[in-house]
N, C-alpha and C positions, 0 to 999 in steps of 0.2 A: 535368299534374301531377309526381309524381315520374319521374324518368330512368332509365331502365337501359343500360346497357353490357355485352357480352361479347366475348371474344375466344379463339378456340384457334387455333394455327397452329405457326409456325417462327418468327415473331418474337417478340420480348420484348412480353410483354401489357401491363406498364405504362404505356409512354407511348401506345399504342394506345388504352385504358381511359380514360386522363386526358384525351386529347386529347376524345374521344368524350363525357367528361361535359362538357368546358368548352362542348362544341358543343348540350347538351342543357341549359344553364343559363337560357335564356330562358323552361324551361318553369315554374319557379317550384319554389324547395326552401329547407330552412334547414340540412341538415347533407349531409355526401358522406362515402362509401367505397369501399376498394376489395379485392378480396380476390386472392391470386396463388395459384397452384400449383405449387412445386418442389420435390420431392420431400418436400414437408409443405405446411400450410396457413399463409398470413400473411393476416393481417386488419389493416386501419389504417383507420380513422374518425373523423371530427370533426365537431363542430359548427360551422356557417356555413358560409360561400363555398367553391368548390373549390380555391382559393388559397390559403386557409388548411390544408388536408389536405396540397396540396403543398409547403408549407411545412413542416409538422408530420411529415414521412415523410424529409427531409434524411439523408442518412446511411446511411438502412434499407437493407437489403437487399431489393432492388426486382425481384430476378430472377421467369422464369418466364414460363411460354409459353403460359400458359392464364389467366384472367384473367376476374374481373367486378368493376362498378363501378356506384353506385348515388347518386343524388340524389335526398335526400327532401323530401314537402311533408308535414307531421305531419298525422297521424290519430289513431292511439294513444297517448299519450305526449307531453311536452312536447318541442321540438325540444333536444336534449345529446348528448354523446357516445355515451353507454351506449344510446340509443333509434335511432342512427344504423343505416344498414344497411350491409354486409353482418353477418349475425346465423351464431351460431357454435353448431352443437348441444351438448347437454350433453356428448356423449363426446368433443367437438374433433374429430371428423372431417368433419363437412360445414357447408358456409357458404351461404346463401341472399339474395337479396335479391327485392323483391316491390312489385310496383304493386297497388293496390286496397285491398280494404276486406273480412277473413275475420270475417262478421258472427255467427259462432255460436262465434266463437274461446273465449268466455268457459267455456261446459261443459266442450269439449276441455280448456282450461287447467285445471278444476278436477278432471278426470280424470287428467290426468300431474302435479297435484303429489300427489295421493293415492297415485301411485306410486312418489314421491319427485325427481322431477323438480323443478329451480330456473331461475329465470328470473331473467336479466340485464337486462330492458329491462320496459316497458312496452307492449311492442307484440304485435300481431295475428300480425305474421311470426314472430316467436320461439316464439311455440305451435303455429304451422303445423309449423316447421321439428323441433322436440323430436316431434311427432306422426309426422312422417317417421320420426324416428330410430326412434322406441318401435314403427310399423310393422317397421319393417325387422329390428328384433332379435328381436320377437316370432313372424316370418314366418321368417327365414333367407332373406328374398327379394332380390333386385337392388333396385337404387335405384330405378330406374326406375319398378319393380312398388308400390315401398312410397310413391312418390309418386302413381300412379294411385288408388291404393286411398284415401290421402289426401283427393284432389280429390272424390271420389265423396260423403266426407264432408261438406265445408268447403262452407258457403254463402256468398256474397259474389262480388267480383269479384278476378284474379287475373290478373298476371303474373309469373311466376316464374322464376328462373335460379338451378340450383342444382349445385353443384359439392360432390366428394369427393377428401378425401387420397387416397383408394387407387385412385382412377382419374384423375390427373393431367392427360388429355388429353381431357378430357368434360364438357361444360356438358350439363346436362339441363333444358329448358323447358320451360313450357305457360302457358294464355292462356286466360282466359274474361273476355270484357267488357272487358279491357287491352289494348293494342294490343301487337305483337311481330312487327319483321321481321328478317328473317334475309340476311346479305349472301355471294355464295358467292365466294369466291378462287380461286387455284390453290395446294392444299394447306391451305387456312384460311378461317374461316370469322367471320364479325361478326355479331354480335347486338345489337338497341338498339329503344329504343320507340319511335322514328322513326328516317328515314332520314338526317338530317342528321350523326350520326358514320360512318353507312358510305361516305357519296358520295365520299368521299376516297379509297377503295382499290376498289371496285367498283360497277357499277351491276346486277348480275346480283342480285337478290331475290327472297325468297320470303315471302310475308305468312302468318303462322302465324293458321288459323282459331281460334275457341272452341272449347275442349273438346279440343283436339290437344297433343302433347305432343311434341316435338323432341329426338331425340337428336343431339348433335352433335359429332361429332370434326374432327381437321385436316381428313381425306381423303372424310370421309363424314357425309350428313345424311340422318336417319330421321326420318320423320312418323308418329304414330299415333296413332288417337282413344283415348278412354278405355275403348272395347272393346278394346284392345290389337291393332286391325286396322290394319295398314299402307295410309297415304294416299300418294299420288303429290303430290309437290310442284310446284306449278305457278311456275316460274321467269319473272318479269315482269321488264322495264327501266324503272330509273327514269328520271322525265322531269325530271331536275334537273340542274344543276350546282354546282359549290363557290361559284361567284362568287356566287349568288344567297344564301349563306348566310353571305355576309361583309359587311362594312360597307360596302365599295366606296368609299372617301373622307369618309363621311358621321361624324360623330361618334357616332350613336345608330343603332339598328337602326329604331326608330319614326320619326324625322325622312326614313330611306331610303325607308321601304316611304308614307308620304305623299308624297313626291317619284317614287317609280315609278308613282303611280295612273293618269298620262295612260297608260302603257305597259301595266298590268295591266288596264285598264279595256276598251282596245284591243285586248288579247288575249283577252279574254273577249267580245268580237263578234267578232272574226275568223273569218272562215268561215260566221258565223250570220246577221248582221244584213246583210241584202241591199238596201237602198232602192230601189237602180236596176232591179231585179228583181222588187221589192214581196216578195220571199220571206225568210221567217225560218226558218232550215236549222236544227233540233233534235231530229236523231233519238229522243232518251227524251220527246220530245213527238208528235213524229209517229205512231211506233211504236205509242202508246197514245191517240191522238186520241179514241176514243170515249170511253172511261173517265175521261179531263179533260175533254172538253167536256159531258158529260153529267152529271157530276157533280152531283147536290142540294146537295151542301154539301163545302165545303173546310174542312179543319181544317190549320193551320198550328201547329208546334211547334218550339220553340226554347229557348234559353237565352242569358242577358246579351244581347251586342251580335246577336246572329242574331234573338233576339226584337224588336228593334225594326226590324229588316229586314223580319221577320214582319209587322209593322204597318203598314210601307208598302205592302208587298204586297197588305194587305188591303184598304188604299185604293185601290191599281192593280186589283184583279180586281173587285172591287164594281163600280167602274165602268166599265170598258170590256169584261168579261165577264156581269155580271149573275148571277153567282154567291155566294149567301152564304157567307161568310167568317167563319170564328173563329180567334183567334190565342191559344195557349195556352203557360204556362210548362210545359215539359216533365215538371220537375218537381214540379208539382202535376197535371199530367195523368194521369201514371201512377197517381198514389194518389188521385185524387177517383172510381174509378169512373165515368168519362166515358161517353157515350150513342155508342157508335159504331155505326154500320150498316153492313151490305154495301153495297158501292160508295161509302162516302164516300172520298173523297182526302183523304190525309195530307201534306202537304208538310214535310218534315224539312229546316231549316237547322242547319246546323253546320258550322264553318271546318276543325275538325281531323277531324269524322266519324266521331270517338271517346266525343264527350261521354255520359257512362253516363246522364245523365236521359233524353236524347233518343233513344238506343239501348233504353234500358227500356221506354218509352212507344212506341217502334214495335212492339217485340216483341208488347206488347199489343194494340194497334190492328192489326196483321198477323191475329195469331189470331181476331180477329171479323170478319176479310172486307173490311177497309179496303184500296186500292190506296195504296202506300207511294212517293212522289217524292220524293229524295235533292237536295239542292242543298248539294255539299260542295266543299272546296278542295282535300282530301289523298285523292290517288288511292290506289286499293287500301283505303280505311279500311274501318271494320267499318259505317258508315252506306251508304256505296255500294254494300256486299254484298249488305245486306239488303232494300236496295231494288229492288220493282218496276221502277223506271227513274229517271232522275236526270238532272241535271246538273253537271258540273263548272266553278268559275267559276276556274279557268287564273291564280289569282292569284299562283300561285309559294308558295316557301316564306316562311310569317311568321313574324319569329322574334321581335319586340317583343309583350309579353303582351297589350298594349292593341293591340284589332284597329283596324287603319286598311282597308288595302287590301282584305283579305277583304270588309270591310262592304262598301265599292265593287261590289266585286264580285259578291256578294250581288244587292244593288240592280239591278244591271244584268242578272244573270240572271232574275232577277223579273219585271222590265220587259219582258223581250223573251216571258217564257212569257204573261205577262196580255195583249200586244199580240196573241199567236200564237193563242190561245184566243179574243180577242173577235173577231177578224177570220173565225176559225171558224165560230164559233156567231152570225157576221152582227149583233153588237152594238153593233160601231162602224163606222162609214162608211169606204170605201177612201179617201178623202183624210185622213181622222183618222187613220188606220192607218199611211200613206204620211208625212204631216208627223209624227207622233211618232217614226217610225223615223228620218228624219233629225233630228231633236231629238238622239236617243239617239246619233245618229252622231256627235254634233258634240260630244258629252262632252267625250273625252279633250284636244281642243285647249282647251276652254273653263277644264279641270282643271287644265292646262299653263298657263294665262293667270291663273287665284288665285296660283299657286305661283312664276309668276318674281317676284314682289317681296312677302316677306311680312314687312317690317321694320315695317308699323304695327300688325299683330297680335302682334310681341315688344314694342313700348310699351306695348300694351293691359295683357299679360302682365306687364309690369313695374309697373303703376301700378296692377294689382289683385291683386298678389302675397299681399298679407297680409291680405286679405279672409277671413273667417272661415267664410261663406256665399256661393251664388250661387243664382239662380234663374233657370230655363231657361224659356222660352214659347215658344209656336209654336202654328200652328193647320192645320186639314186634313193636306194631306202632311208638313208641317214640325213638326208635333207629335211624330212621332216620330224626328223630328231634334234635337230639345227633348231628350228623353229620351237620347237617345245623347248631346249635347253633355254633359249634367251628367254621366254613366257617366264617360264620359273624363277630366272636370276629377277627379270623386272619385279613379280608380283610377291617375292619372299625381301629381296635387297634393297628393291627404289634403285638400281643401279640401271640407266638405259642399257637395253640391250637389243640387238637385231640379230636375224636368224635370215640366210641368204643360202642360196645354191653355191657351193665353191668355185664354181667357174662363172658366175655372174659377178663375183666382188669385182672384176677387171672393167665392170660398166659402170661403175659409181663408186661402190663403197670401199674398194681400194685406196682411194682419196683422203678417207679418215685415217689411213694406218701410220703409226709413226711409234718411237718408243714407248711411249706412255700407255699403246691399245694393247688388251689382252684379247688375242684371238684362239677364240675355242674349235679346233678341227676336232670333228666326228671322222674317226680315221681307221676305221677297222678295216682288215682285209676283206675285199671284195672285188667285184668287176673294172670298179672304177680307181683301184687303188694308186696305179700308176700316176693317173692324174691328180688325186690329191697330193701326192707326193710333191709333182710339180707344184700345185698350190699353195705348200707350206713354204716351200721354197720361195716364190714369189714376197710370200708375205716378210718371209726371214730377212731377205733383201731390202725390204725396207725397213727394217731394226723394228717390225713387229714382235709383242712377246705371244708366244705361241705355247698354248694349252692343248694337249691334244689326248684324247681318248683312241688308244689304240689293243690293237688285239694281241694278247702275250706271246712272247718270244717274237716278236717283230723286232729287225734291229737297225731298220732302216729310218722311220717317223720320229721313235724315242732319239736317235741319233741328230736331231734335227732340233726338235723341240726343245723349249725352255724349261717345260714339266709335262709328266707325262702322267696317266692314269691307267692302265690296263683289264682290259675285260677279257674273258674266255674265248675261244675260235668259236663261230658258228656260221651258219650258212645265211647268205646276205639278206635274206627273206626272215630268217629269224632273228638276226642281230637286233635289229630295232627295240627289241625288249630287254636286251644287255645294255648296249649303249647307251640308253636313256637314264638308268640308274644311277650312273656317277653323276650325271648333271643335276637330278634331283639331288644328290649328298651337297655338290657343290654350290647350289642356290641356298641348302640350310645353312651349310655353316658359312658361307658368306653372311646371311642375316644376323645369325647367331652373334658371329663377331662385330657386326654393326649395333647391336645389342636390340634388335629388333621383335616384336614379336612375329615370330614365325608362323604361328598357327593362325592369325587373324590378321593378316596385313590390311593398310589402311584402305577404305573406299570399296573393298571387295566384299563377295559374297558367296555364299557357297553354291547356294539355289539360284538364278537368274530368274525369279517368276514375273517380273516386266520385260515390256517389249522396248 
């Protein structure tokens, strides 16, 4: 969600902070601002894009070798100049930026109002900042200690960067439930909510843990916990390069990331999937094989697109492993007091590894004795560190807000896990095991084949771009892909779309069908094929417009559909990795035809770090 950047060193901070904010625009935001230290405190902030902020400060004094910057995704208070970050304390000495939510801000604000403090914004962030000022004033303590006392009182999630006019070379930072990475340079340090603003300057980073405070100076980094005990920073090297976060000749990140999928799926499988020797090498699974194979139940928790990957995994694991699987929205799981028993396996799926709802759900399940297995894309993320074991998807940085390559990476990892556990449990034959491994190995080339010519999908998008509603239908393994197709179209084009099991449409949604409604069938050849043919006929009988995703050389579905998109043949367990790709492209081209920002859809954030 919100983006954070900080710099302290010998260079001018403003250009570094501004470029960092531009690198974080993919996260979704509604306002931006910077604070610079140069013998005093200078704050500039503006509603709207970073470019508006950049234009508004032309001619201003932007000097200073320490600075912090922020892109805000509104929680408390509407998007506006006054609610934008950084916020300044009542005494004018402190400035702060903040990701997250302070849940108990209102009683603290009431207390401060009684003391005579005033507030220029509607935000919880300004309340926390003035609370820090009040603690410092009343206790005569250093700023670091005032922050520590304040954070022991507040309830919620936070990543804060705090600067003081009285200490112009220092940034004080803290985190709980919202990510923070610190880049280490020579006589300089870089701070950010993810690595994309840092990679241009250094690959040596420290990931700050929950309940840690960082005191960051040009030539010094001190980490302490909330008990004021020094912590040893763990320095790691970033496994990414600058080219991965640039468009590379494509018009949009979303299009680039869709076209990267042959490579990202191959990277996910490389070194793990070895059909020639009949091996799937996944250390996170092998080192905990007994816990996974002996599980009485597997619970999958996720949000959004990752939840759809979990639904596909439910079909895979139950069929191949014969273990009961439940798929839960993380946001509901943590609040409804679920039954979690010792020995249950929780699989957490998250692109960013920082999804707040998923993190809180995992913490609760872990306390109850569950075994946590994380599937994430971001190395060093909070979910990766919280999990007992896990697997990275190796999809590389995903900049487009709507997930594409991270989703297919998740499906590839989940397919390997299901195959490995099924074979270990003896619930699938060796012939089926090897056959599915070969099917999975062939996916990158088949995705490449889909992407060679997308002109038919572009024509379909132009044809239906003015539709008010879409219905997406699928059965079996293709039902979650119908859900994902509907979500993508909603995210990118702002057209209302629903995904349904095809057989369920007769229980309500068929009332929507008329000559104006496009109905997208994910209708590849599988064990449900004859049933899906009947469902297509039911839509056509009511004059609905049918768009079909069909298997190459299928003569029946294309003869019935108004428009058809073809994908290569694949086993139904592996088919979701192929059938989702045309739906990603359909949403992209519809959004493009409507003149929308496909990389940064309105109101959405890439990494949802608040509950």
